[in-house]
C-alpha positions in Angstrom: 38.7 6.6 31.0 38.2 8.7 27.9 38.4 12.0 29.8 41.6 11.0 31.6 43.3 9.9 28.3 42.3 13.1 26.6 43.7 15.2 29.6 47.0 13.3 29.5 47.4 13.9 25.7 46.5 17.6 26.1 49.0 18.1 29.1 51.8 16.3 27.3 51.1 18.3 24.2 51.3 21.6 26.2 54.5 20.5 27.8 56.0 19.5 24.4 55.2 22.8 22.7 58.2 25.2 22.7 57.6 28.9 23.3 57.2 30.5 19.8 57.8 34.1 20.9 61.4 33.6 22.3 64.0 35.1 19.9 67.1 33.2 18.7 69.5 35.1 20.9 67.8 34.0 24.1 67.8 30.4 23.0 71.6 30.5 22.9 71.8 31.6 26.5 69.3 29.0 27.7 71.4 26.0 26.9 73.6 25.5 29.9 74.5 22.9 32.5 71.9 24.0 35.1 69.1 24.2 32.6 69.9 20.7 31.4 69.5 19.4 35.0 66.2 21.3 35.3 65.0 19.7 32.1 66.0 16.3 33.4 64.0 16.9 36.6 61.0 18.0 34.5 61.3 14.9 32.4 61.4 12.8 35.6 58.3 14.6 36.9 56.5 13.9 33.7 57.5 10.3 33.9 56.1 10.0 37.4 52.9 11.7 36.3 52.7 9.2 33.4 53.3 6.3 35.9 50.5 7.6 38.1 48.2 7.9 35.2 49.0 4.4 34.1 48.3 3.2 37.7 44.9 4.9 37.6 44.2 3.3 34.2 45.2 -0.1 35.7 42.9 0.4 38.7 40.0 1.5 36.5 40.5 -1.6 34.4 40.5 -3.8 37.5 37.3 -2.2 38.7 35.7 -2.8 35.3 36.8 -6.5 35.5 35.2 -6.7 39.0 32.0 -5.2 37.6 31.9 -7.8 34.8 32.5 -10.6 37.3 29.6 -9.3 39.5 27.4 -9.1 36.5 28.2 -12.7 35.6 27.3 -13.8 39.1 24.1 -11.9 38.9 23.3 -13.6 35.6 24.0 -17.0 37.1 21.7 -16.2 40.0 18.9 -15.1 37.7 19.4 -18.3 35.6 19.1 -20.4 38.8 16.0 -18.6 39.8 14.5 -19.1 36.4 15.3 -22.8 36.6 13.5 -23.0 40.0 10.5 -21.2 38.6 10.4 -23.5 35.6 9.3 -26.4 37.8 5.6 -27.0 37.1 3.2 -26.0 40.0 -0.1 -27.7 40.7 -2.2 -24.5 40.5 -0.5 -22.7 37.6 0.0 -24.2 34.2 3.6 -25.0 33.3 3.3 -23.6 29.8 2.4 -20.1 31.1 5.4 -20.1 33.4 7.7 -21.3 30.6 6.4 -18.5 28.3 6.9 -15.8 31.0 10.4 -16.9 31.9 11.4 -17.3 28.2 10.1 -13.7 27.6 12.2 -12.5 30.6 15.3 -14.3 29.3 14.8 -12.8 25.9 14.4 -9.3 27.3 17.6 -9.6 29.5 19.4 -11.0 26.4 18.3 -8.0 24.4 19.5 -5.6 27.1 22.9 -7.3 27.2 23.2 -7.0 23.4 22.2 -3.3 23.6 24.8 -2.6 26.2 27.5 -4.4 24.3 26.6 -2.6 21.1 26.7 0.7 23.0 30.2 0.0 24.4 31.5 -1.1 21.0 30.1 2.1 19.4 31.7 4.2 22.1 35.1 2.5 21.6 34.9 2.9 17.9 34.0 6.6 18.2 36.7 7.2 20.7 39.3 5.6 18.4 38.1 7.7 15.4 38.3 10.9 17.6 41.7 10.0 18.9 43.0 9.3 15.4 41.7 12.6 14.2 43.2 14.4 17.2 46.6 12.8 16.6 46.6 13.7 12.9 45.7 17.3 13.8 48.4 17.6 16.4 51.0 16.0 14.1 50.1 18.4 11.3 50.2 21.3 13.6 53.6 20.3 14.9 54.9 19.6 11.4 53.9 23.1 10.3 55.6 24.6 13.3 58.8 22.6 12.5 58.7 23.7 8.9 58.5 27.3 9.9 61.3 26.9 12.3 63.5 25.2 9.6 62.7 28.0 7.2 63.7 30.6 9.8 66.9 28.7 10.6 67.9 28.5 6.9 67.6 32.2 6.6 70.1 32.6 9.5 73.6 31.8 8.3 75.1 31.2 11.7 76.1 27.5 12.4 75.4 27.9 16.2 71.8 28.8 15.6 71.5 25.9 13.3 73.0 23.5 15.8 70.7 24.8 18.6 67.7 24.4 16.4 68.8 20.8 15.6 69.0 20.0 19.3 65.6 21.4 20.0 64.1 19.6 17.1 65.8 16.4 18.2 64.4 16.8 21.7 60.9 17.5 20.4 61.1 14.5 18.1 62.0 12.3 21.1 59.0 13.8 23.0 56.7 13.1 20.1 57.9 9.6 19.9 57.1 9.1 23.5 53.6 10.5 22.9 53.1 8.2 20.0 54.1 5.2 22.1 51.6 6.2 24.8 48.9 6.5 22.2 49.8 3.2 20.7 49.6 1.5 24.1 46.2 3.0 24.7 45.0 1.8 21.3 46.2 -1.7 22.1 44.4 -1.6 25.4 41.2 -0.6 23.7 41.6 -3.4 21.2 42.0 -5.8 24.1 38.9 -4.5 25.7 37.0 -5.0 22.5 38.2 -8.6 22.2 37.1 -9.3 25.8 33.7 -7.8 25.2 33.3 -10.0 22.1 34.2 -13.1 24.1 31.7 -12.1 26.8 29.0 -11.6 24.1 29.7 -15.1 22.7 29.5 -16.6 26.2 26.1 -14.9 26.8 24.9 -16.2 23.5 26.0 -19.7 24.5 24.1 -19.3 27.8 21.0 -18.3 26.0 21.2 -21.3 23.7 21.6 -23.6 26.7 18.6 -22.0 28.4 16.5 -22.5 25.2 17.5 -26.1 25.0 16.5 -26.6 28.7 13.2 -24.9 28.0 12.5 -27.3 25.2 13.4 -30.3 27.3 11.1 -29.1 30.1 8.3 -28.6 27.6 8.7 -32.2 26.4 8.7 -33.4 30.0 5.6 -31.5 30.8 3.8 -32.9 27.8 4.8 -36.4 28.9 3.5 -35.7 32.4 0.2 -34.4 31.0 -0.2 -37.5 28.9 0.5 -39.7 31.9 -2.0 -37.8 34.0 -4.7 -38.1 31.4 -4.1 -41.9 31.2 -4.2 -42.2 35.0 -7.5 -40.3 35.1 -9.0 -42.6 32.4 -7.8 -45.6 34.5 -9.5 -44.2 37.6 -12.7 -43.6 35.8 -12.6 -47.2 34.5 -12.0 -48.6 38.0 -14.9 -46.5 39.4 -17.3 -47.8 36.8 -16.1 -51.4 37.4 -16.7 -51.1 41.2 -20.2 -49.5 40.8 -21.5 -52.0 38.3 -19.7 -55.2 39.5 -18.8 -56.5 36.1 -18.3 -60.2 36.0 -17.8 -61.2 32.4 -14.7 -60.3 30.5 -16.7 -59.5 27.4 -18.2 -56.4 29.1 -14.6 -55.2 29.9 -13.5 -55.5 26.3 -16.7 -53.7 25.2 -16.0 -50.8 27.6 -12.4 -50.5 26.5 -13.6 -50.3 22.9 -16.1 -47.6 23.9 -13.4 -45.6 25.6 -11.3 -45.9 22.5 -14.3 -44.8 20.4 -15.0 -41.8 22.6 -12.5 -39.4 20.9 -13.9 -40.3 17.5 -17.4 -39.6 18.8 -16.2 -36.3 20.4 -14.7 -35.2 17.1 -17.9 -36.1 15.2 -19.9 -34.1 17.7 -17.6 -31.2 17.3 -18.1 -31.3 13.6 -21.9 -31.5 14.0 -21.8 -28.5 16.3 -19.7 -26.5 13.8 -22.2 -27.4 11.0 -25.1 -26.4 13.2 -23.4 -23.1 14.0 -23.0 -22.4 10.3 -26.6 -23.2 9.7 -27.7 -20.9 12.6 -25.7 -18.1 11.1 -27.3 -18.6 7.7 -30.7 -18.8 9.3 -30.1 -15.5 11.2 -29.0 -13.8 8.0 -32.1 -15.1 6.1 -34.3 -14.0 9.1 -32.8 -10.5 9.0 -33.4 -10.3 5.3 -37.0 -11.5 5.7 -37.6 -8.9 8.5 -36.4 -6.1 6.2 -38.6 -7.4 3.4 -41.5 -7.6 5.9 -41.0 -4.0 7.0 -41.1 -2.9 3.3 -44.2 -4.9 2.6 -46.0 -3.6 5.7 -45.2 0.0 4.6 -46.6 -0.7 1.2 -49.7 -2.4 2.6 -50.3 0.4 5.1 -50.1 3.0 2.4 -52.6 0.9 0.3 -54.9 0.6 3.4 -54.8 4.3 4.1 -55.8 4.9 0.5 -58.7 2.4 0.8 -60.0 3.7 4.1 -61.5 6.8 2.5 -65.4 6.7 3.0 -67.5 6.6 -0.2 -69.8 9.4 1.1 -67.0 12.0 1.1 -66.2 11.3 -2.6 -68.0 13.7 -4.9 -70.0 12.4 -7.9 -67.9 14.2 -10.5 -64.7 12.4 -9.5 -66.1 8.8 -9.5 -64.3 8.0 -12.7 -60.9 9.0 -11.4 -61.5 7.0 -8.2 -62.5 3.9 -10.2 -59.2 4.2 -12.2 -57.2 4.5 -8.9 -59.0 1.5 -7.6 -58.0 -0.6 -10.6 -54.4 0.5 -10.3 -54.4 -0.4 -6.6 -56.1 -3.7 -7.4 -53.1 -4.5 -9.7 -50.7 -3.5 -6.9 -52.5 -5.9 -4.5 -52.2 -8.7 -7.0 -48.4 -8.0 -7.2 -48.2 -8.1 -3.4 -50.0 -11.4 -3.3 -47.5 -12.9 -5.8 -44.5 -11.6 -3.8 -45.8 -12.6 -0.3 -47.3 -16.0 -1.3 -45.6 -17.3 -4.5 -47.0 -20.8 -4.0 -50.6 -19.6 -4.2 -50.4 -17.6 -7.4 -53.2 -19.5 -9.1 -55.7 -19.0 -6.2 -54.9 -15.3 -5.8 -54.9 -14.4 -9.5 -58.5 -15.6 -9.8 -59.9 -12.7 -7.7 -62.9 -10.9 -9.1 -62.3 -7.5 -10.7 -65.5 -5.8 -9.4 -64.8 -6.1 -5.6 -65.5 -3.3 -3.3 -62.9 -1.5 -1.2 -64.2 -3.1 2.0 -63.8 -6.6 0.7 -60.2 -5.8 -0.5 -59.4 -4.4 2.9 -60.7 -7.6 4.6 -58.5 -9.7 2.2 -55.5 -7.5 3.1 -56.1 -7.9 6.8 -56.3 -11.6 6.4 -53.0 -11.6 4.5 -51.3 -9.5 7.2 -52.5 -12.0 9.8 -51.2 -14.9 7.8 -47.8 -13.1 7.4 -47.6 -12.5 11.2 -48.4 -16.1 11.9 -45.7 -17.3 9.5 -43.1 -15.0 11.1 -44.1 -16.1 14.6 -43.8 -19.7 13.6 -40.4 -19.0 12.0 -39.2 -17.3 15.2 -40.4 -20.3 17.3 -38.4 -22.7 15.0 -35.3 -20.5 15.4 -35.6 -20.5 19.2 -36.0 -24.3 19.2 -32.9 -24.7 17.0 -30.8 -22.5 19.3 -32.0 -24.3 22.4 -31.2 -27.7 20.8 -27.7 -26.5 19.8 -27.0 -25.2 23.4 -28.2 -28.5 24.9 -26.0 -30.5 22.6 -23.0 -28.2 23.4 -23.7 -28.6 27.2 -23.9 -32.3 26.9 -20.6 -32.4 25.0 
């Protein structure tokens, strides 16, 4: 459409331009009876061409209308398909289907909006380009007319002035015809814009209707789920009544009260499970910290043991004083280790004799290491028991 309109404007502009190189004397000879008929024929030919172009524009507009009608039919088909798919199946959950089809509807709505915006932008750009083109052509033709008027004023002959007036009058008439064509095209574009806006509003209304239907279907699905749950509970109650052969009415009331109390018990069990999970996390963190501290203590104890394992025969007699000083320092280190590892038994461990041999100290350290390993093994067993108990509670729930 845009290329055809541009071609028509360019061809009409070429036909309306007078030859600038013809002198004034030739123009006097050209105005005759035969030439006027030729010009009339040319005008008739141009009118026929314009009619054909208008017909082509009309056919293209009709084709566009048919396309839009086909698109509306396709949209209606897709809406009907979505409504069929929105019926809840037994295998697939209805909420998943609703979410999928709502996403598809939103995507199609976005595509339609993008297409409408693209068409509107194209029309606006085409209007701006057309206005610029018209202004340029009018300025160009005005400049030509001004030059011709200046040339005519220089010539004093009245015949030349009259001929120029006639040519100017004819050119003005042609320009008016061009302006009318351009105005008709502009009006047509404005109409198309209005139609597109109306279609956009109709699509928005369709989308709002679909959203309302989706919400209604969601509510219906929720009601159906609630009814199914109630029916399941009734079936369970009937099975229990048939198996146990309940005679008294008091037992029925007690069971109904129990069924009513079941959700409260479930919630309390859930809370207990969450609290136990938190306790497990805290115990795991404490266990990791204790393991890191244990590794550090084992490294320190091993370094102390390595220093004590030196045999007394290999020690020379001159260095006994230095070794005794080292032993005292290490004895202080051992006391610090006792206070860190066993803070509850500070009194018993602080009363150690000062004149112990290295072998006795090594035995004490070995005993302490064994006690530490026993404590950690007991701690690990308790942790495993807690985890198993939590898993059992969760499975029973």
